[in-house]
C-alpha positions as CSV (number, residue, x, y, z in Angstrom):
1,M,-18.0,190.2,390.0
2,R,-17.6,187.1,387.7
3,N,-15.1,184.6,389.5
4,P,-12.8,184.4,386.5
5,S,-11.3,180.9,387.5
6,C,-15.1,180.0,386.2
7,V,-14.7,181.4,382.7
8,I,-14.5,178.9,380.0
9,P,-12.4,179.9,377.5
10,L,-14.2,180.4,373.9
11,A,-12.2,178.3,372.3
12,A,-12.8,175.0,374.4
13,L,-17.0,176.2,374.5
14,C,-16.6,175.6,370.9
15,L,-14.9,172.6,371.0
16,S,-17.0,171.1,373.6
17,L,-20.6,172.1,372.8
18,P,-21.0,170.2,369.4
19,A,-19.4,166.8,371.1
20,F,-22.0,167.4,373.9
21,A,-24.6,168.1,371.9
22,E,-24.0,165.1,369.7
23,E,-23.9,162.7,372.6
24,K,-27.1,164.2,373.4
25,Q,-28.9,163.4,370.4
26,R,-27.1,160.0,370.2
27,R,-30.0,157.6,370.8
28,L,-29.4,154.6,372.8
29,N,-29.6,151.3,370.7
30,F,-30.2,147.8,372.9
31,A,-27.8,145.8,370.8
32,N,-25.0,148.5,370.4
33,D,-25.0,150.3,373.6
34,I,-26.5,147.8,376.2
35,V,-25.4,144.4,375.2
36,P,-21.9,145.4,375.4
37,I,-22.4,146.4,378.9
38,L,-23.5,143.2,380.1
39,T,-20.6,141.5,378.3
40,K,-18.0,143.3,379.5
41,G,-19.3,142.6,383.0
42,G,-19.5,139.1,382.3
43,C,-23.5,138.8,382.9
44,N,-23.9,137.1,379.8
45,S,-20.7,134.4,380.1
46,G,-21.1,130.5,380.0
47,G,-20.4,130.6,383.9
48,C,-23.2,133.1,384.4
49,H,-26.5,134.1,383.0
50,G,-25.2,133.1,379.7
51,K,-25.4,129.4,379.9
52,A,-27.7,126.9,378.7
53,S,-30.0,126.8,381.9
54,G,-29.5,130.8,383.1
55,Q,-28.5,131.3,386.5
56,N,-31.1,131.9,389.5
57,G,-33.9,132.3,387.2
58,F,-32.5,134.8,384.7
59,K,-31.0,133.9,381.4
60,L,-29.1,136.0,378.7
61,S,-27.9,134.3,375.3
62,L,-24.2,133.5,375.5
63,L,-21.6,136.5,375.0
64,G,-25.1,138.3,374.0
65,F,-25.1,137.1,370.2
66,E,-29.0,137.1,370.3
67,P,-29.7,140.6,371.3
68,Q,-33.5,140.1,370.9
69,E,-33.6,137.1,372.9
70,D,-32.0,139.1,375.9
71,Y,-34.5,142.2,375.2
72,E,-37.1,139.6,375.8
73,H,-35.8,138.5,379.0
74,I,-34.6,141.7,380.4
75,V,-37.3,144.1,379.7
76,K,-40.7,141.5,379.3
77,E,-39.9,138.5,381.1
78,A,-41.3,137.7,385.0
79,R,-43.3,141.0,384.2
80,G,-40.9,143.1,384.0
81,R,-39.5,142.6,387.3
82,R,-36.6,143.8,386.5
83,I,-37.0,146.8,385.2
84,F,-38.5,150.2,386.8
85,P,-39.3,153.2,384.6
86,A,-40.6,155.2,387.2
87,A,-37.4,155.3,389.1
88,P,-34.6,153.2,387.0
89,E,-31.7,153.6,390.1
90,Q,-34.2,151.0,392.0
91,S,-34.4,148.6,388.8
92,L,-33.2,144.9,389.9
93,L,-30.9,144.9,386.8
94,L,-29.0,147.8,388.4
95,T,-29.2,147.1,392.1
96,K,-28.1,143.4,391.7
97,G,-25.3,144.8,389.4
98,T,-24.2,147.4,391.8
99,A,-24.3,144.8,394.7
100,Q,-27.0,147.2,396.3
101,L,-28.8,143.3,396.7
102,P,-27.4,140.0,397.2
103,H,-26.1,138.9,394.0
104,G,-24.3,135.5,393.3
105,G,-21.3,137.5,390.5
106,G,-20.5,140.3,393.0
107,K,-20.4,143.8,392.3
108,K,-20.2,144.5,388.4
109,L,-21.1,148.1,387.8
110,D,-20.0,151.2,389.6
111,P,-22.8,153.8,390.1
112,E,-20.2,156.6,388.8
113,S,-19.4,154.8,385.8
114,E,-20.6,155.4,382.0
115,D,-21.7,152.1,382.0
116,Y,-24.2,152.4,384.9
117,Q,-25.3,156.1,383.3
118,D,-26.0,154.7,380.2
119,L,-28.4,152.0,381.8
120,V,-29.9,154.8,383.8
121,R,-30.9,156.6,380.8
122,W,-31.8,153.6,378.6
123,I,-34.7,152.9,381.4
124,R,-35.2,156.2,382.0
125,E,-36.0,156.8,378.2
126,G,-38.9,153.7,377.9
127,M,-35.9,151.1,377.4
128,P,-36.3,151.3,373.6
129,Y,-34.7,148.2,371.8
130,G,-33.5,150.5,368.8
131,S,-35.2,151.3,365.1
132,P,-34.5,149.1,362.3
133,D,-33.0,152.0,360.6
134,D,-30.3,152.2,363.2
135,P,-26.8,151.8,362.2
136,K,-25.2,148.2,362.8
137,M,-21.9,147.3,363.8
138,A,-19.6,146.3,360.6
139,R,-16.4,145.7,362.4
140,I,-14.1,146.9,364.9
141,S,-10.3,148.1,364.2
142,V,-7.5,148.3,367.2
143,E,-4.9,151.1,367.3
144,P,-2.2,150.4,367.2
145,A,-2.4,147.7,365.4
146,A,1.3,146.3,365.2
147,L,4.0,147.8,367.3
148,T,7.9,147.0,368.3
149,L,7.9,147.3,372.0
150,P,10.9,147.0,374.6
151,L,10.4,144.1,377.2
152,K,8.2,145.0,380.0
153,A,6.7,147.9,378.4
154,R,3.1,149.1,378.2
155,Q,0.8,149.8,375.7
156,Q,-2.7,151.4,375.8
157,L,-4.9,150.1,372.9
158,K,-7.8,151.9,371.3
159,V,-10.7,150.1,370.0
160,L,-13.3,151.8,367.3
161,A,-16.4,150.3,366.4
162,H,-17.2,150.9,362.6
163,Y,-21.1,151.4,362.0
164,T,-22.8,151.0,358.5
165,D,-23.8,154.2,358.3
166,G,-20.2,155.2,358.1
167,S,-19.7,156.3,361.7
168,T,-17.2,155.3,364.1
169,R,-17.8,155.2,367.9
170,D,-14.6,154.4,370.8
171,V,-15.4,151.5,372.4
172,T,-12.1,151.0,374.4
173,R,-13.6,150.7,378.1
174,R,-16.6,148.2,377.0
175,A,-14.3,146.2,374.3
176,L,-12.7,143.0,376.0
177,Y,-9.0,141.7,375.9
178,E,-6.9,138.6,376.0
179,A,-3.0,138.1,375.4
180,N,-2.4,134.7,373.4
181,E,0.5,134.2,375.1
182,K,0.0,134.8,379.2
183,S,3.4,134.4,379.6
184,M,4.8,137.8,377.7
185,A,1.9,139.7,378.4
186,E,-1.0,140.8,380.6
187,T,-4.2,143.2,379.9
188,T,-6.1,145.2,381.9
189,E,-9.8,145.7,381.6
190,T,-9.3,149.2,380.0
191,G,-7.3,148.1,377.3
192,E,-3.9,148.4,378.5
193,V,-1.1,146.0,377.9
194,Q,1.5,145.0,380.0
195,L,4.5,142.9,378.4
196,L,6.4,141.1,380.6
197,D,10.1,140.0,380.3
198,L,9.9,137.2,377.5
199,P,11.1,138.4,373.8
200,G,9.1,137.4,370.8
201,D,5.7,138.2,369.5
202,V,2.3,138.1,371.4
203,A,-1.1,139.1,370.2
204,V,-3.9,140.6,372.1
205,M,-7.6,139.8,371.1
206,V,-10.1,142.6,371.2
207,R,-13.7,141.3,371.1
208,Y,-16.8,143.6,371.2
209,Q,-20.0,142.7,370.1
210,G,-19.2,139.6,368.2
211,K,-16.5,141.3,366.1
212,V,-12.7,140.7,367.1
213,A,-9.7,142.4,366.3
214,T,-6.1,141.8,367.1
215,F,-3.0,143.8,368.2
216,R,0.2,142.3,367.4
217,A,3.4,143.4,369.3
218,T,7.0,142.5,368.8
219,V,9.4,142.4,371.6
220,P,13.3,142.4,370.9
221,L,15.6,141.3,373.1
222,G,18.2,143.4,371.6
223,A,21.1,141.6,371.9
224,P,24.0,141.4,368.7
225,V,23.0,138.8,366.3
226,E,27.0,138.9,365.0
227,S,27.1,135.6,363.1
228,L,24.3,132.7,361.8
229,P,24.6,129.5,360.8
230,P,24.6,129.0,357.3
231,E,21.0,128.7,355.6
232,S,20.2,125.3,353.7
233,N,16.8,126.6,352.6
234,F,14.1,129.3,352.8
235,V,13.0,127.7,356.3
236,D,16.3,129.3,357.9
237,R,15.8,132.4,355.8
238,H,12.6,133.3,357.3
239,V,13.7,132.1,360.6
240,F,16.9,133.9,361.1
241,A,15.3,137.1,359.8
242,K,13.3,137.0,362.9
243,L,16.1,136.3,365.1
244,Q,17.7,139.1,363.5
245,T,14.6,141.4,363.9
246,I,14.1,140.7,367.7
247,G,18.2,140.4,368.4
248,M,18.5,136.8,369.4
249,P,21.4,135.1,368.3
250,P,20.7,131.2,368.0
251,S,22.8,128.4,369.4
252,P,25.2,126.6,367.1
253,L,24.6,123.2,365.0
254,A,24.2,119.9,367.3
255,D,26.9,117.8,366.6
256,D,26.2,114.7,364.1
257,A,25.3,112.1,366.9
258,T,22.5,114.4,368.2
259,F,21.4,114.8,364.9
260,L,21.1,111.4,363.9
261,R,19.0,110.3,367.2
262,R,16.8,113.5,366.5
263,V,16.2,112.8,363.0
264,T,15.8,109.5,363.3
265,L,13.3,109.3,366.4
266,D,11.3,111.7,364.6
267,L,11.2,110.4,361.3
268,T,10.8,106.6,362.3
269,G,10.0,106.8,365.8
270,R,12.8,104.7,366.8
271,L,16.6,104.7,368.2
272,P,19.4,104.2,365.4
273,T,21.0,101.1,365.7
274,V,25.1,101.2,366.8
275,D,25.7,100.2,362.8
276,E,23.9,103.4,361.9
277,M,25.4,105.3,364.4
278,K,29.0,104.1,363.4
279,D,28.7,104.4,359.8
280,F,27.1,107.9,360.3
281,L,30.0,109.2,362.7
282,A,32.5,107.7,360.5
283,S,31.1,109.5,357.1
284,K,33.1,112.5,355.9
285,E,30.4,113.1,353.3
286,A,29.2,116.6,352.8
287,G,25.5,115.7,352.3
288,K,25.2,113.0,354.8
289,R,22.3,114.6,357.0
290,A,20.4,114.9,353.7
291,A,20.9,111.8,352.5
292,K,20.4,110.0,356.1
293,V,16.7,111.8,355.7
294,D,15.8,110.3,352.3
295,Q,16.8,107.4,353.7
296,L,14.5,107.6,356.7
297,L,11.6,108.4,354.6
298,D,11.9,105.5,352.4
299,S,12.0,103.4,355.0
300,T,9.1,101.0,356.3
301,E,9.5,102.7,359.8
302,Y,8.7,105.9,358.1
303,A,5.0,104.9,356.9
304,E,4.4,102.8,360.2
305,Y,5.5,105.8,362.2
306,F,3.3,108.3,360.3
307,A,0.6,106.1,359.7
308,N,0.2,105.8,363.9
309,K,-0.3,109.7,364.0
310,W,-3.0,109.9,361.4
311,S,-4.4,106.6,363.0
312,A,-5.0,108.4,366.3
313,L,-6.6,111.5,364.1
314,L,-8.9,109.5,362.3
315,R,-10.3,107.8,365.2
316,N,-9.2,104.1,364.3
317,Q,-10.7,102.4,367.4
318,R,-12.0,99.4,368.0
319,T,-14.9,100.4,370.1
320,Q,-16.3,96.6,369.0
321,P,-14.3,93.3,369.3
322,L,-15.2,92.6,365.5
323,Y,-14.2,96.2,364.6
324,A,-10.5,94.7,364.3
325,R,-10.7,93.7,360.7
326,G,-11.5,97.5,359.9
327,T,-9.3,98.9,361.9
328,Y,-6.2,96.8,360.4
329,L,-7.7,97.4,357.1
330,F,-7.5,101.0,357.8
331,W,-4.4,101.2,359.9
332,S,-2.8,99.4,356.2
333,W,-4.4,101.8,354.0
334,L,-3.0,104.7,355.9
335,R,0.9,102.9,356.2
336,D,0.7,102.5,352.4
337,A,-0.3,106.0,351.7
338,M,2.6,107.2,353.5
339,A,5.1,104.6,352.2
340,D,3.5,105.6,348.7
341,N,3.5,109.5,349.5
342,M,0.4,110.1,348.5
343,P,-0.3,113.7,348.3
344,F,-2.0,115.3,350.9
345,D,-5.1,116.8,348.3
346,Q,-5.8,112.8,347.6
347,F,-5.4,111.8,350.7
348,A,-8.0,114.1,352.5
349,R,-10.4,113.5,349.5
350,Q,-10.1,109.7,350.1
351,V,-11.2,110.1,353.7
352,I,-14.0,112.8,353.1
353,A,-15.4,111.5,350.5
354,A,-15.3,107.6,351.3
355,S,-17.8,105.6,349.8
356,G,-18.3,101.7,349.6
357,S,-17.4,98.9,352.2
358,L,-14.0,98.0,354.4
359,D,-12.9,95.7,351.2
360,Q,-13.1,98.0,348.7
361,H,-12.2,101.8,350.5
362,P,-10.5,101.2,353.9
363,P,-10.9,104.5,355.0
364,T,-15.0,104.1,355.1
365,A,-13.9,103.1,358.8
366,W,-13.8,106.7,360.0
367,Y,-17.6,107.0,359.1
368,R,-18.0,104.0,361.4
369,Q,-16.6,106.2,364.3
370,V,-17.9,109.9,363.3
371,K,-21.6,108.9,362.6
372,E,-23.3,112.2,362.4
373,P,-23.2,115.0,359.8
374,K,-22.2,117.7,362.2
375,Q,-19.6,115.3,364.0
376,Q,-18.3,114.7,360.6
377,M,-17.9,118.0,359.7
378,E,-16.4,119.6,363.1
379,D,-13.5,116.6,362.7
380,V,-12.7,117.7,358.7
381,A,-12.8,121.2,359.9
382,Q,-10.8,120.8,362.6
383,L,-8.0,118.1,361.1
384,F,-7.5,119.6,357.6
385,L,-8.9,123.6,357.8
386,G,-7.3,123.9,361.4
387,T,-10.7,125.6,362.4
388,R,-12.8,124.4,365.6
389,M,-16.2,125.1,364.8
390,Q,-17.8,123.3,367.6
391,C,-18.6,126.8,369.1
392,A,-20.6,127.8,366.3
393,Q,-23.2,125.2,366.6
394,C,-25.4,127.3,369.2
395,H,-24.1,130.6,368.8
396,H,-21.7,132.9,367.1
397,H,-18.0,131.6,367.7
398,P,-16.6,133.9,370.2
399,F,-13.3,134.4,369.0
400,E,-13.8,133.9,365.3
401,K,-16.3,135.6,362.6
402,W,-18.0,132.2,362.0
403,S,-21.8,132.0,362.8
404,Q,-24.0,129.5,363.2
405,E,-25.0,129.7,359.5
406,D,-21.4,129.1,358.8
407,Y,-21.6,126.0,360.9
408,Y,-24.6,124.6,359.2
409,G,-23.4,125.5,355.8
410,L,-20.2,123.2,356.4
411,A,-22.1,120.4,358.2
412,A,-24.7,120.4,354.9
413,F,-21.8,118.7,352.7
414,F,-22.4,115.5,354.7
415,A,-25.8,115.7,355.1
416,N,-26.8,113.0,352.5
417,V,-24.3,110.5,353.8
418,A,-25.9,107.2,354.2
419,R,-25.1,104.0,355.1
420,K,-26.6,100.4,355.4
421,P,-25.6,96.8,356.3
422,A,-23.0,94.9,354.5
423,G,-22.3,91.5,355.2
424,D,-22.6,91.1,359.4
425,R,-23.8,93.7,361.8
426,Y,-21.0,95.4,362.3
427,E,-19.9,95.9,358.3
428,E,-21.4,99.3,356.6
429,L,-21.7,100.4,353.5
430,I,-21.3,104.1,352.8
431,Y,-22.7,105.8,350.3
432,H,-24.1,109.3,348.7
433,K,-27.8,109.3,349.2
434,R,-29.3,111.4,345.9
435,G,-31.0,114.5,347.0
436,T,-30.6,118.0,347.9
437,A,-28.1,118.2,350.7
438,Q,-28.9,120.7,353.2
439,M,-28.9,121.1,357.1
440,T,-31.7,122.7,359.2
441,N,-30.3,125.7,361.5
442,I,-31.3,125.0,365.2
443,R,-32.0,128.2,366.4
444,T,-33.5,129.7,363.0
445,K,-35.2,126.2,361.7
446,Q,-34.4,127.5,358.3
447,P,-32.6,124.9,355.8
448,V,-28.9,126.1,355.3
449,M,-27.4,124.6,351.8
450,P,-24.1,123.7,351.9
451,T,-21.4,126.3,352.0
452,S,-17.7,126.6,352.3
453,L,-16.2,129.2,354.8
454,G,-16.1,132.4,353.6
455,A,-17.8,131.5,350.3
456,E,-21.4,131.2,348.8
457,S,-23.9,128.4,349.0
458,V,-23.1,125.8,346.3
459,K,-25.7,124.4,343.8
460,L,-25.6,120.8,343.4
461,K,-27.3,118.3,341.1
462,P,-29.4,115.5,343.1
463,E,-26.5,113.0,341.6
464,Q,-23.6,114.9,343.1
465,D,-21.6,114.0,346.0
466,P,-21.1,117.2,347.9
467,R,-18.0,115.7,349.6
468,H,-16.3,115.9,346.3
469,V,-17.0,119.7,346.3
470,L,-15.7,120.2,349.8
471,A,-12.6,118.6,348.8
472,D,-12.1,120.7,345.7
473,W,-12.7,124.1,347.6
474,M,-10.2,122.3,350.1
475,S,-7.5,121.6,347.4
476,A,-7.8,124.6,345.6
477,K,-4.2,126.9,345.4
478,D,-5.8,129.8,347.3
479,N,-8.0,127.9,350.2
480,P,-6.5,129.9,352.8
481,F,-6.7,126.8,355.3
482,F,-6.0,123.6,354.0
483,A,-2.2,123.8,353.1
484,H,-1.4,126.2,355.8
485,T,-3.2,123.6,358.4
486,L,-0.9,120.8,357.0
487,V,2.4,122.4,357.4
488,N,1.4,124.1,360.6
489,R,0.4,120.7,362.1
490,Y,4.2,118.9,360.6
491,W,6.2,121.9,361.9
492,K,4.9,121.1,365.1
493,H,5.4,117.8,364.9
494,F,9.4,118.2,364.6
495,F,9.6,121.5,366.9
496,N,7.3,120.5,369.9
497,R,5.6,123.9,369.1
498,G,3.6,125.1,366.2
499,L,4.0,128.4,364.3
500,V,0.1,128.7,365.4
501,E,-0.7,127.3,369.0
502,P,-2.7,124.9,369.3
503,E,-1.6,123.4,365.9
504,D,-5.4,123.2,364.9
505,D,-6.9,126.5,366.2
506,M,-5.9,128.7,363.0
507,R,-7.8,131.9,363.6
508,E,-7.6,135.9,363.2
509,T,-7.3,136.2,366.6
510,N,-4.5,133.7,367.0
511,P,-1.8,134.8,364.7
512,P,1.1,132.8,363.7
513,V,4.3,133.8,365.4
514,N,6.6,133.6,362.2
515,P,3.7,134.5,359.5
516,E,6.1,134.9,356.6
517,L,7.4,131.2,357.1
518,L,4.1,129.8,357.3
519,H,2.7,131.3,354.0
520,A,6.3,130.1,352.5
521,L,6.4,126.6,353.8
522,A,2.2,126.5,352.5
523,A,2.8,128.2,349.2
524,D,5.8,125.5,348.7
525,F,3.3,122.7,350.0
526,V,0.8,123.8,347.6
527,E,3.4,124.3,344.8
528,S,4.7,120.8,345.1
529,G,1.5,119.0,344.4
530,Y,0.8,118.7,348.4
531,D,3.9,116.6,348.6
532,M,4.1,115.3,352.4
533,K,8.0,114.1,351.8
534,R,9.4,116.9,350.2
535,L,7.5,119.2,352.8
536,I,9.0,116.8,355.8
537,R,12.5,117.1,353.6
538,T,12.6,120.7,353.6
539,I,12.0,121.1,357.4
540,T,14.4,118.5,358.8
541,T,16.9,119.2,356.3
542,S,16.9,123.2,357.3
543,T,19.6,124.4,359.8
544,T,16.9,125.8,361.9
545,Y,16.1,122.1,362.5
546,Q,19.3,120.7,363.1
547,L,20.5,123.8,365.9
548,S,21.3,122.4,369.1
549,A,19.2,122.3,372.2
550,V,21.6,123.7,374.5
551,P,20.5,127.0,374.9
552,N,23.4,130.1,375.0
553,E,23.0,133.2,377.4
554,H,20.8,135.1,375.2
555,N,17.9,132.4,373.9
556,E,17.3,130.0,377.5
557,K,13.5,131.6,377.8
558,D,13.2,131.4,373.9
559,R,9.8,129.4,373.3
560,Q,8.6,130.4,369.9
561,N,11.4,132.2,367.5
562,F,13.0,128.6,366.9
563,S,16.6,129.9,368.0
564,R,17.5,126.6,369.1
565,F,16.0,123.0,369.4
566,Y,13.3,122.6,372.1
567,P,13.3,119.0,373.5
568,K,10.1,117.1,373.7
569,R,9.3,114.2,375.8
570,L,9.4,110.5,373.4
571,T,5.9,109.8,372.9
572,A,4.7,106.5,374.5
573,E,4.8,104.4,371.6
574,V,8.0,105.7,371.0
575,L,9.0,105.3,374.3
576,Y,7.8,101.6,375.0
577,D,9.9,100.6,371.8
578,A,13.1,102.3,372.9
579,V,13.0,100.6,376.5
580,N,12.5,97.5,375.0
581,T,15.8,98.1,372.1
582,L,17.7,99.2,375.3
583,L,16.6,96.3,377.2
584,E,16.6,93.8,374.3
585,A,13.5,92.7,375.4
586,E,10.6,91.6,372.7
587,S,7.1,92.8,373.0
588,K,4.0,90.7,372.8
589,F,1.0,92.2,371.8
590,A,-2.4,90.3,371.5
591,G,-2.9,89.3,367.9
592,Q,0.8,90.5,367.2
593,A,3.8,88.9,365.7
594,P,6.5,88.8,368.3
595,G,8.4,91.8,368.3
596,T,5.8,94.4,366.7
597,R,6.8,98.1,367.2
598,A,4.3,99.4,369.6
599,V,3.9,102.3,366.8
600,A,2.9,99.8,364.3
601,L,-0.1,98.7,366.2
602,P,-3.4,99.1,364.5
603,D,-6.0,101.0,366.9
604,N,-6.4,101.9,370.5
605,S,-7.4,98.3,372.3
606,Y,-3.6,98.0,373.0
607,N,-3.9,100.6,375.5
608,Q,-6.3,98.6,377.5
609,T,-3.9,95.3,377.4
610,T,-0.3,97.7,378.1
611,Y,-0.6,99.6,381.0
612,F,3.1,101.5,380.0
613,L,1.0,103.0,376.7
614,T,-1.7,104.3,379.1
615,V,-0.1,106.1,381.7
616,F,2.4,107.5,379.2
617,G,-0.3,109.2,377.4
618,R,-1.0,107.2,374.1
619,P,-4.2,108.7,372.9
620,D,-7.6,106.4,372.9
621,S,-8.3,108.1,369.2
622,S,-11.3,109.4,370.5
623,S,-11.2,112.7,369.4
624,A,-9.5,114.7,365.9
625,C,-7.2,116.6,368.3
626,E,-3.6,116.1,368.8
627,C,-4.2,117.2,372.6
628,E,-5.7,114.1,373.6
629,R,-1.7,112.6,373.0
630,T,-0.2,113.6,376.6
631,Q,3.3,114.1,376.6
632,E,3.8,116.1,380.0
633,A,5.5,114.2,383.2
634,S,4.0,112.5,385.9
635,L,4.9,111.0,389.2
636,A,2.9,107.4,387.9
637,Q,5.4,107.8,384.7
638,S,8.5,108.4,387.3
639,L,7.3,105.5,389.5
640,H,6.8,103.5,387.0
641,L,10.1,103.7,384.8
642,L,11.6,103.5,388.7
643,N,10.1,100.4,390.0
644,A,7.2,98.7,387.7
645,A,7.3,94.9,387.3
646,D,7.3,95.1,383.9
647,I,10.5,96.9,383.9
648,Q,12.3,94.8,386.7
649,T,11.2,91.7,385.3
650,Q,12.8,92.8,381.6
651,L,15.9,93.8,383.7
652,S,16.8,90.7,385.4
653,R,15.0,88.1,382.9
654,E,17.8,85.7,381.7
655,G,18.7,86.1,378.0
656,G,18.4,90.2,378.7
657,R,20.6,92.7,378.0
658,A,22.4,92.6,381.5
659,D,22.4,89.1,381.3
660,K,24.2,88.5,377.8
661,L,26.7,92.1,378.7
662,A,27.5,89.7,382.1
663,K,28.5,86.5,380.4
664,D,30.4,89.0,377.7
665,N,34.2,88.3,377.8
666,R,35.0,91.8,376.2
667,P,36.4,94.4,378.2
668,D,34.3,96.1,380.3
669,D,34.8,99.8,378.8
670,D,33.6,98.3,375.3
671,K,30.0,96.9,376.8
672,V,29.6,100.1,378.5
673,G,30.2,102.0,375.4
674,D,27.8,99.8,373.4
675,L,25.0,101.0,376.2
676,Y,25.7,104.4,375.9
677,H,25.8,103.8,371.8
678,I,22.5,102.2,371.9
679,A,20.6,104.7,374.5
680,L,22.1,107.7,373.7
681,S,23.7,107.2,370.1
682,R,26.8,108.8,371.5
683,D,30.4,107.3,373.3
684,P,30.5,108.1,376.9
685,N,32.5,110.5,378.3
686,A,35.3,110.2,380.5
687,R,33.2,111.0,383.8
688,E,30.6,108.5,382.3
689,M,32.6,105.6,381.4
690,K,34.5,106.3,385.0
691,L,31.7,105.9,387.1
692,A,30.3,102.7,385.0
693,L,33.1,101.1,385.6
694,S,33.8,101.9,389.2
695,H,30.3,100.3,389.5
696,L,31.0,97.3,388.0
697,A,34.2,96.8,390.1
698,K,32.3,97.8,393.4
699,K,29.4,95.2,392.8
700,T,31.9,92.3,391.8
701,E,34.6,92.9,394.7
702,G,35.4,90.4,396.8
703,K,32.7,87.7,394.9
704,T,33.8,84.3,393.8
705,G,32.8,81.5,391.9
706,D,29.0,81.3,391.1
707,A,28.2,84.8,393.0
708,L,30.4,86.6,390.7
709,P,28.1,86.4,387.1
710,V,25.3,87.3,389.0
711,A,27.1,90.4,390.7
712,R,27.9,91.2,387.4
713,R,24.7,91.1,386.0
714,E,23.3,92.9,388.8
715,A,25.6,95.5,387.9
716,F,25.1,95.9,384.4
717,E,20.9,95.7,385.5
718,D,21.9,99.2,387.6
719,I,23.5,100.9,385.1
720,L,20.5,100.0,382.2
721,W,18.2,101.3,385.0
722,A,20.0,104.7,385.3
723,L,20.3,105.2,381.7
724,L,16.7,104.7,380.9
725,N,15.6,107.1,383.9
726,T,17.9,110.0,382.2
727,K,16.2,112.6,380.7
728,E,18.5,112.4,377.9
729,F,16.8,109.0,377.0
730,L,13.8,110.1,377.8
731,F,13.7,113.2,375.7
732,N,14.4,113.8,372.3
733,H,17.0,116.7,371.7
């Protein structure tokens, strides 16, 4: 008699048989089916068999981008010792992967898993590579692509591979997952996303067989946003719309004193003067904040400060003593470009297509430091296109769509840049060498013609300089990289966080936290004719920029929605100048006029002679990455401010700030007020004033005669020392 529990319902049989038959009929393809298993297990990662030298005699292509090479290594190399068709389960590939034999990478395969069974079947079927007619994967998609989810929610993703024959396949278990904000979300190996307790936007990069897709989650806080500050321009419209969507009330506007110090530091790299502070606070003009922005943008200090920023990014290095003339010329050109508000497309062209000598065209100094076409391309891509191409030199970019062909095609624009001596051995003439520009792909050994990212190869006449063609493509209104990169870079300068972070890694799998704002800023920048001062004015006159840094009960954990101003440490040069201003000290740099600001130094050579600049992270101008500048706090920095000999010398010197205050006959509360005005651009509060006056009285109590001036000077030294070690002084807030 039949056991009823063993009977399969007819409907279920009808549904299961076709699926079973389809799976049995599907031929395994090495590139489509086997390589993803190795990638999922990390076998072809850079830390294992995918590194350049392989691991323990076994080498795979990094992340499986070269399946034909991998096939040779697995099936034919070492006399086929890794594969045993007569007993597939005994193959070295499997016994190592399941840790039946000692394996440095540990256990990577479960004998009960689908991956293991597919490997066994592939070996049993004769290790087929696959037919040229087999469908190839065209793209992947993730479902859902975007969702609004509550805090701490879980979401399972589904990943589909789309093939050239129109078929699709669920590859969820073989895809790789990585959240771009680790503080907001975690992922499992099977594609489940676990959100944490931070609101905002988080993206999860999904990677499978060289293709990428992105899942984006919007995580509301859900607090009521009952009132918003008044909008100043379109920046606020986009920021406030996002805050309303996620339910995060913004902090109120900062007061005038805070705004003045903030914008002066951000635009000129210096503290406001006492007269500036008093005039600004006394003014009742409704538009005084916008007027102050315009005044600062027209100042020499603005030009110097932003020249300092671009000088570091464009590698203005003095690697040889006789390079000094060139670094001065280049820095002066950068300063003049900032002062004259040179349109950014012209600025980029002047650097990229620089030709002639340093006297004729100072931006040729960039070519003195960046000598090879590939390095030139990598710097241009990172600086002006927000794209890190370095990975694509040897293999397909692991997080992007760019291949080796894209890498060498972009590098080919610089293939005909030539140089010859001009004057002494440290001077060069940069010029375009006539001929057909091309690069050779190191893997295929085939020539690659100049090709813009995502475009077709360009055909050039021998006399044409390809760099101008590249500049034309970059500055075109529909270029998806150029304007977006600059506005994102400048947004980070003012907010201490880019709309895309890092600011020079703008890719599909690293989306902006506010796409609408980024696109609006870029569109306005293009429409303005790439006007950098207008961009800065738009950002700094926005209500968003003018919000207080003090969090409310809802936005304390916010790090990406700009619901408040994010405090940032003063950079090395700005802090050095600020300390000198507070202590009334005069800087002395070799070859520079006394009192020259650190932000106006032309090159990196002063780092070696001024320990302060080194310990506080002034970049050495050795790369095109903003990351070379460090603003993280360190023990060495704290110790330097607390007891470094040069700080103590400036505090106690004759004619210094403390010495002058000790000899000043004004009331002590006026002098204490001056110190707060200089350091913090505000009046001291009642508690601060009481504490300072009591310290002055304590230090001088019982002193008579000649001892009294010394005691008073020491008291003012203590107050100065305490001020320059406060977070309020060390941070722009």
